C-alpha positions in Angstrom: -13.6 0.4 -12.0 -15.7 0.5 -8.8 -17.7 3.6 -9.8 -19.2 1.7 -12.8 -21.1 -0.6 -10.5 -23.1 1.0 -7.6 -23.6 -2.4 -5.9 -19.8 -3.0 -5.8 -19.3 0.5 -4.4 -21.8 -0.2 -1.7 -20.4 -3.6 -0.8 -16.8 -2.2 -0.7 -17.9 0.7 1.5 -19.7 -1.7 3.9 -16.6 -3.9 4.0 -14.3 -1.0 5.0 -16.9 0.3 7.5 -17.2 -3.1 9.2 -13.4 -3.4 9.3 -12.8 0.0 10.9 -15.9 0.3 13.2 -16.6 -3.3 14.2 -13.9 -5.8 13.6 -11.0 -3.6 14.9 -12.8 -3.5 18.3 -13.1 -7.2 18.7 -10.5 -8.3 21.4 -9.5 -11.4 19.5 -6.3 -10.9 17.6 -6.7 -14.3 15.9 -10.0 -13.3 14.5 -8.7 -10.0 13.4 -5.7 -11.6 11.7 -7.9 -14.1 10.0 -10.1 -11.2 8.7 -7.1 -9.1 7.6 -5.4 -12.1 5.8 -8.5 -13.7 4.2 -11.0 -10.9 3.6 -8.8 -7.7 3.4 -6.1 -9.7 1.6 -3.2 -8.3 3.6 0.1 -10.1 3.7 0.8 -10.4 7.5 3.6 -12.8 8.5 3.3 -15.1 11.5 4.3 -13.6 14.8 3.1 -10.1 13.9 0.2 -8.3 15.5 -2.3 -5.6 14.7 -3.7 -4.3 17.9 -7.2 -2.9 18.6 -8.5 0.2 17.0 -6.2 0.2 13.9 -8.0 1.6 10.8 -7.2 0.9 7.2 -8.4 3.0 4.2 -8.9 0.1 1.8 -8.1 -3.6 1.2 -4.9 -5.1 -0.3 -1.8 -2.9 -0.6 -0.5 -3.9 2.8 2.4 -6.2 3.7 4.0 -6.8 7.2 7.0 -8.9 8.0 7.5 -11.3 10.9 7.9 -10.1 14.5 6.3 -6.7 13.8 3.5 -4.8 15.7 1.1 -2.0 15.0 -0.2 -0.7 18.3 -3.7 0.6 19.1 -5.3 3.6 17.4 -3.1 3.8 14.3 -4.3 5.0 10.9 -3.0 3.0 7.9 -3.8 4.8 4.7 -3.0 1.9 2.3 -4.4 3.4 -0.9 -0.9 2.9 -2.2 1.3 0.0 -1.1 2.6 0.0 2.5 5.4 -2.4 3.1 6.5 -3.0 6.7 9.6 -5.2 7.3 10.5 -7.6 10.1 10.8 -6.6 13.8 9.2 -3.2 13.3 7.4 -1.5 16.2 4.8 1.1 15.3 3.6 2.8 18.5 0.1 4.0 19.4 -1.7 6.6 17.3 0.8 6.7 14.4 -0.5 7.8 11.0 0.9 6.3 7.8 -0.3 8.4 4.8 0.1 7.3 1.2 -2.3 9.8 -0.3 -2.3 13.6 -0.5 -3.0 16.3 -3.0 -0.7 18.0 -5.5 -0.8 21.6 -4.4 0.8 22.7 -7.7 -2.0 21.3 -9.7 -4.8 23.7 -10.5 -7.4 21.2 -9.3 -5.3 19.9 -6.3 -5.4 16.5 -7.9 -5.2 13.5 -5.5 -2.2 11.3 -5.7 -0.8 8.3 -3.9 2.8 7.2 -3.2 3.9 4.0 -1.4 5.6 3.9 2.1 8.4 1.4 2.7 9.4 0.7 6.3 12.5 -1.6 6.4 13.5 -4.1 9.2 14.2 -3.1 12.8 12.4 0.3 12.7 10.8 2.0 15.7 8.1 4.7 15.2 7.2 6.6 18.3 3.7 7.5 19.5 1.6 10.0 17.4 4.3 10.3 14.6 3.1 10.9 11.0 4.8 9.4 8.0 4.0 11.2 4.7 3.5 9.6 1.2 6.5 8.3 -0.6 8.7 7.9 2.4 11.3 5.1 3.1 12.4 4.4 6.6 15.6 2.5 6.2 16.7 -0.5 8.3 17.6 0.2 11.9 16.2 3.7 12.0 13.8 5.3 14.5 11.3 8.1 14.5 10.7 10.1 17.8 7.2 10.5 19.2 5.2 13.3 17.6 7.4 13.7 14.6 6.3 14.5 11.0 8.5 12.5 8.6 8.6 14.3 5.2 11.9 12.9 4.0 13.5 9.5 3.7 15.3 8.3 6.8 18.7 6.7 6.3 19.8 3.5 8.0 20.9 3.8 11.6 19.4 7.3 12.0 17.1 8.7 14.7 14.9 11.5 13.5 12.5 13.8 15.4 10.6 17.0 15.3 8.3 18.8 12.9 9.5 18.3 10.2 11.7 15.4 11.4 15.4 16.0 11.3 18.4 13.8 12.3 18.9 13.9 16.1 21.2 10.9 16.7 22.5 7.7 15.3 21.8 4.1 16.1 24.1 1.1 15.8 22.7 -0.4 12.6 24.4 -3.7 12.7 23.9 -6.6 15.2 20.4 -5.5 16.3 18.5 -8.1 18.2 15.2 -6.3 18.5 12.0 -8.3 18.4 8.7 -6.3 18.4 6.4 -9.3 18.4 4.4 -8.9 21.5 0.7 -9.5 21.5 -0.9 -9.1 24.9 -4.2 -10.7 25.5 -7.2 -8.6 24.4 -5.1 -6.3 22.3 
């Protein structure tokens, strides 16, 4: 679709460049949220925050529920749909990947698969979530982990690759991740 019109490719590339190298450094979360909602066409609920330095791979394909936060320096590869529920905390430098290559294809063909992060999930600093993963409600990912398999509700996972390390109390959670400090 885009490759058939060089002007559209140029405009789209400029849009993503501006988003990831200019806008995401402006210390006004209201301005950034306006841009994300209106120009990038992301669905971001009220009371949610995207902090400074977060990069996105494309427009659309992104939804975030109320009371959630993506902290500074995260990479959000939204070439396939990324759905983030309510009261989700994504710590600094987390990478959410929806695209990879099929290593069993002779041409290593590119492919995309969605990521689904349910309500009340915590993802620790520098964790990586691979394509096609679902993090079920009330689950947590330890810092520095590589999530290559779905995480069931109430489970804490950690390590490379991430494995179950403990359980959470999945019912009755009262966790609210909606914090937006000034100039973040």
